[in-house]
C-alpha positions in Angstrom: 0.0 0.0 0.0 1.3 3.1 -1.0 1.1 6.0 1.5 1.5 9.6 0.3 2.7 12.3 2.9 1.7 15.8 1.8 4.4 18.5 1.9 4.3 22.3 1.6 6.9 24.8 0.8 7.1 27.3 3.7 6.7 31.1 2.9 8.5 34.0 4.5 7.0 35.4 7.7 6.1 39.1 7.4 8.3 41.4 9.5 7.2 44.9 10.9 9.7 47.7 10.4 9.7 51.5 11.2 8.6 53.7 14.2 5.3 53.1 15.9 2.7 55.8 15.3 1.8 57.8 18.6 -1.3 60.0 18.9 -0.9 62.6 21.7 -3.7 64.1 23.8 -5.0 67.6 23.1 -2.7 70.6 23.5 -3.3 74.3 23.8 -1.6 77.7 24.1 0.2 78.5 27.3 -1.4 81.6 28.9 0.5 84.6 30.4 -0.8 87.2 32.8 0.6 90.6 33.9 -0.3 93.3 36.4 0.5 97.0 36.4 4.0 97.8 37.6 4.3 99.6 41.0 0.8 100.7 41.5 -0.1 103.5 44.0 -3.0 103.4 46.5 -6.0 104.9 44.7 -4.9 103.6 41.3 -7.0 101.4 39.0 -4.6 98.4 38.6 -4.7 96.9 35.1 -4.5 93.2 34.5 -3.7 91.7 31.0 -4.3 88.0 30.2 -3.1 86.4 26.9 -4.5 82.9 26.2 -5.8 82.0 22.8 -7.5 78.9 24.2 -10.1 81.3 25.6 -10.9 82.7 22.2 -13.6 80.1 21.6 -15.8 82.2 19.2 -13.9 84.4 16.7 -17.0 86.7 16.4 -17.6 87.4 20.1 -15.7 89.4 22.7 -15.4 86.8 25.4 -14.5 87.2 29.1 -12.3 85.5 31.6 -12.1 85.6 35.4 -8.8 85.9 37.4 -8.0 86.5 41.0 -5.9 89.4 42.5 -4.5 88.9 46.0 -2.8 91.3 48.4 -0.3 88.8 49.7 0.3 90.8 52.9 -3.3 91.1 54.1 -4.7 88.1 52.1 -7.6 90.2 50.8 -8.6 89.0 47.3 -10.7 90.2 44.4 -12.1 88.2 41.5 -11.8 90.4 38.4 -13.6 89.8 35.1 -11.5 90.5 32.1 -12.9 91.3 28.7 -11.4 90.4 25.3 -9.9 93.5 23.8 -11.7 92.8 20.5 -13.2 89.8 18.7 -10.7 87.0 17.9 -7.7 88.5 19.8 -7.2 86.1 22.7 -6.1 89.1 24.8 -8.2 90.0 27.9 -8.0 93.2 30.0 -9.6 94.6 33.1 -8.9 96.6 36.2 -9.4 96.5 40.0 -9.7 99.5 42.1 -7.4 100.2 45.1 -7.6 102.4 48.1 -5.3 103.1 51.0 -5.8 100.8 53.9 -3.4 99.3 56.5 -5.7 96.3 57.2 -7.5 93.9 54.9 -10.8 95.0 53.4 -13.7 92.8 52.4 -12.7 90.3 49.8 -14.6 90.5 46.5 -16.2 93.9 47.2 -14.5 95.4 44.1 -11.8 97.4 46.0 -8.4 96.2 47.3 -7.0 97.9 50.4 -3.3 98.5 49.9 -0.4 100.4 51.4 3.3 101.0 50.6 5.2 97.8 50.3 2.2 95.5 49.8 2.6 92.9 47.1 -0.3 92.4 44.6 -0.4 89.0 43.0 -2.6 88.1 40.0 -3.3 84.4 39.6 -4.7 82.6 36.5 -5.4 78.8 36.2 -4.5 77.7 32.7 -6.5 74.6 32.0 -4.5 73.6 28.9 -0.9 74.6 28.1 1.1 74.0 25.0 2.3 70.7 26.5 -1.2 69.5 27.2 -0.8 70.1 31.0 -2.5 72.5 33.4 -0.6 75.4 35.1 -1.1 78.2 37.5 0.3 81.4 36.0 1.0 84.5 38.1 2.5 87.9 38.2 3.3 90.3 41.1 3.8 94.0 41.7 4.8 96.0 44.7 2.7 99.0 45.8 4.9 102.1 45.8 4.7 105.4 47.7 2.5 108.0 46.2 1.7 109.4 42.8 4.2 112.2 42.0 2.4 115.4 43.0 5.5 117.6 43.4 4.3 119.4 46.5 6.5 121.3 48.9 5.8 122.5 52.4 7.4 125.2 54.6 7.3 125.2 58.4 8.0 128.1 60.8 11.6 127.2 61.4 12.4 127.6 57.7 12.5 123.9 56.7 11.2 123.1 53.2 10.2 119.5 52.6 9.3 117.8 49.3 6.1 116.0 50.2 6.8 112.3 50.5 10.3 112.8 51.9 11.4 112.8 55.5 14.4 115.0 55.2 14.2 118.8 54.4 15.7 120.0 51.2 16.2 123.4 52.8 16.8 124.2 56.5 17.1 127.8 57.4 16.9 127.0 61.2 15.0 130.1 62.1 13.9 130.6 65.7 10.5 131.6 66.9 8.6 130.1 64.0 9.5 133.2 62.0 9.5 131.7 58.5 6.4 133.0 56.8 6.1 132.0 53.1 8.2 130.5 50.3 8.3 130.9 46.5 9.7 128.4 44.0 11.7 129.8 41.1 10.2 129.5 37.6 12.8 126.8 36.8 11.7 124.8 39.8 15.4 124.6 41.0 15.4 127.4 43.5 13.5 128.7 46.6 13.0 132.0 48.4 11.9 132.1 52.1 10.3 135.2 53.5 10.4 135.7 57.3 7.7 137.6 59.2 10.0 140.6 59.5 10.6 141.1 55.7 13.9 139.3 55.2 14.3 137.0 52.1 16.8 134.1 51.9 17.5 132.4 48.6 18.5 128.9 47.7 19.4 127.1 44.4 19.0 129.2 41.3 16.7 131.8 42.9 17.9 135.3 42.5 20.4 136.0 45.4 20.2 139.8 45.2 16.7 139.9 46.7 17.3 140.0 50.4 14.1 141.9 51.2 14.0 144.6 53.9 14.1 144.1 57.6 11.1 145.9 59.1 11.7 145.1 62.7 8.1 144.1 63.2 5.9 141.2 62.2 4.2 142.5 59.1 5.5 140.5 56.1 2.8 138.2 54.8 3.6 136.8 51.3 6.3 136.6 48.7 5.8 136.0 44.9 8.3 135.9 42.1 7.7 137.5 38.7 7.4 135.1 35.7 11.0 135.9 34.7 12.3 135.1 38.2 14.1 138.4 38.1 11.7 140.2 40.4 10.0 139.7 43.8 6.9 141.1 45.5 6.5 141.3 49.3 3.0 141.8 50.7 2.7 143.6 54.1 -0.1 143.0 56.5 -0.9 146.7 56.1 -1.9 146.0 52.5 1.1 147.7 50.9 3.4 145.9 48.5 7.1 146.3 48.0 8.7 145.3 44.7 12.3 144.3 43.9 13.9 143.8 40.5 11.5 143.6 37.6 8.4 143.7 39.8 6.4 146.8 38.9 3.8 148.1 41.3 0.2 148.3 40.0 -1.3 149.8 43.2 -2.4 148.5 46.6 -4.7 149.4 49.4 -3.5 150.6 52.8 -5.3 149.4 55.9 -3.8 151.2 58.8 -7.0 153.0 59.8 -9.5 152.5 62.5 -11.6 150.4 60.0 -8.7 148.5 58.6 -6.5 147.2 61.5 -2.8 146.7 61.5 -2.9 143.0 60.6 -5.2 142.7 57.7 -3.8 141.6 54.3 -3.1 137.9 54.2 -2.3 136.8 50.6 -1.0 137.9 47.3 -1.6 136.2 43.9 -0.1 137.3 40.6 -2.1 137.0 37.3 -0.8 134.6 34.7 0.6 137.5 32.6 2.5 139.0 35.5 0.9 142.3 34.8 -1.3 142.4 37.8 -2.1 140.9 41.1 -4.8 140.2 43.7 -4.6 141.0 47.4 -6.8 139.1 49.8 -7.7 140.5 53.2 -8.6 138.4 56.3 -12.3 139.0 55.9 -12.4 137.6 52.4 -12.4 140.8 50.4 -10.3 140.7 47.1 -8.5 143.8 45.7 -7.5 143.5 42.0 -4.7 145.6 40.5 -3.2 145.9 37.0 -4.8 143.4 34.6 -6.4 141.5 37.5 -10.2 141.3 37.1 -12.6 141.2 40.1 -15.0 138.3 40.4 -16.4 139.4 43.7 -15.5 138.5 47.3 -16.8 136.6 50.2 -17.9 138.0 53.6 -16.2 136.1 56.3 -16.3 136.8 60.0 -13.6 136.0 62.7 -10.8 137.0 60.3 -10.5 133.5 58.8 -9.6 134.1 55.2 -6.3 132.4 54.5 -5.4 132.0 50.8 -6.6 132.9 47.3 -5.8 130.7 44.2 -6.6 131.7 40.6 -8.5 129.4 38.3 -6.5 128.2 35.3 -8.9 129.9 32.9 -8.2 133.2 34.5 -12.0 133.7 35.0 -12.3 133.1 38.7 -10.6 132.2 42.0 -10.9 130.0 45.1 -10.6 131.4 48.6 -9.7 129.2 51.6 -10.9 129.9 55.1 -9.3 128.7 58.3 -12.0 126.0 58.8 -11.0 124.3 55.6 -13.9 125.5 53.5 -13.1 126.7 49.9 -15.3 129.5 48.5 -15.5 129.7 44.7 -16.0 132.9 42.7 -16.4 133.3 39.0 -15.5 130.1 37.2 -14.4 128.7 40.7 -18.0 128.8 41.9 -19.2 125.6 40.2 -16.0 123.7 41.1 -16.2 124.6 44.8 -19.9 123.6 44.8 -19.4 120.3 43.1 -16.5 119.3 45.4 -18.3 120.4 48.6 -21.8 119.1 48.4 -22.4 118.8 52.1 -22.9 121.5 54.8 -19.7 120.3 56.5 -16.8 121.3 54.3 -14.9 118.6 52.4 -11.4 119.2 53.7 -10.1 119.7 57.2 -13.4 120.3 58.8 -15.3 117.2 57.7 -15.5 114.5 60.3 -12.8 116.3 62.3 -12.9 116.5 66.1 -11.2 119.9 65.7 -14.0 121.3 63.5 -14.1 124.6 65.3 -10.3 125.2 65.4 -8.7 127.3 62.7 -6.3 124.8 61.3 -6.3 125.3 57.5 -3.5 127.6 56.4 -2.9 127.1 52.6 -4.4 125.8 49.4 -3.0 124.4 46.2 -5.1 123.6 43.1 -4.9 120.1 41.4 -5.1 120.9 37.8 -5.9 118.4 35.0 -3.4 119.6 32.3 -5.1 117.6 29.6 -8.5 119.3 30.1 -7.2 122.5 31.8 -9.8 122.0 34.5 -9.6 122.0 38.3 -10.3 118.5 39.5 -9.5 119.0 43.2 -7.1 120.6 45.6 -4.9 120.1 48.6 -5.3 121.8 52.0 -2.4 122.2 54.4 -3.1 122.6 58.1 -0.8 124.3 60.6 0.4 121.0 61.9 1.7 119.8 58.5 -1.2 117.5 57.5 -2.3 117.6 53.9 -5.9 116.9 52.9 -6.7 116.0 49.3 -10.1 116.9 47.9 -11.7 115.7 44.7 -9.4 113.8 42.4 -6.2 115.3 43.9 -3.9 112.4 44.7 -3.5 111.6 48.3 0.1 112.3 49.2 2.1 110.2 51.7 3.2 112.6 54.4 6.6 111.8 55.8 7.7 115.2 57.1 7.2 115.8 60.8 3.7 116.6 61.8 1.8 117.3 65.1 0.9 120.1 67.4 4.5 121.0 68.1 5.0 122.1 64.5 3.8 125.2 62.7 3.4 125.0 59.0 2.8 128.1 56.9 3.0 127.3 53.2 2.1 124.7 50.5 3.5 125.1 47.0 3.3 123.0 43.8 6.2 122.6 41.4 5.9 125.2 38.6 5.9 122.4 36.0 2.6 121.1 37.5 0.8 124.5 37.6 
């Protein structure tokens, strides 16, 4: 019997070659977030977020929510950012700040901050360019105060730049005899008038104006001419003495039974330098040269302290010793809008010393872009400075208190 055994020719076994194909998970765009550098208490702090993953709809301006934390007080605010335009993936928003040494209420829309606090903005990125999640942050340190370029003079002849704790000028006068100061048009020099009429110069202020020693306490104010080459000195009698290129345009004279010895309190030049205003302690205003009268106020108790001209030249503001500002001409509406209550906004409002005559000088806060008055600062005799309206709140580091007597507040000429 024949038996047949089947056979087969083997074939080659297939072999896999090459690199295996790998399919990764979803990836995104890594987000970044920034916060305003060195904000100041009172600023609106700006936050910018860039993350194109949040740009879901190219035809809609979308929103994103981030958190800002004061890492010192741990107060936090959630801030809604809005896309800058459709299909940008860039989101911006702001959070308000106010000065406060302790934590405020979280998520009330305002962060309490003070010098040295660190503000940290935090964003949770749900999908980075590596497909991971990440917490993205940026920080900024709260700085001192917005530059307001204010200067104060006290009775001993010390001039402080507001925000600094060391005087830039120290005349070391005895008996609180320094009366007023004037900053030279360049901003690099100072004149100090004492109550007896003597003038001392510093920096590039004209050194030839030494004033005149009257021997009695009658010198009340000093003003430099626009050129810096002349000086006016106002006496309490109402008379004016001019030095250099300071022409006289007239003046009242108050040494009568109706106008007592100590009467004139302030002198203000017109913007042209071709005239001036004299304020007496009852609120009456005396214009000379090209100065135009816009009326006066009738104050009792001899409490008028200062007169400041409006930038448009069509009015003025008068400060009384209780901290109330009286507006005349174009100053009327400004004074009314910034003082809407019966108690003056300024030194008198919510002040336990309401009936003390503390206010001594006034400086206007001028918005140079609109040429309007948006507020003012009031100096009291103890060195405190009160901002009103939109005037930035200065950080006061010069000595203050009842042992000090301050006389004058001036703003740098470049800010006028």
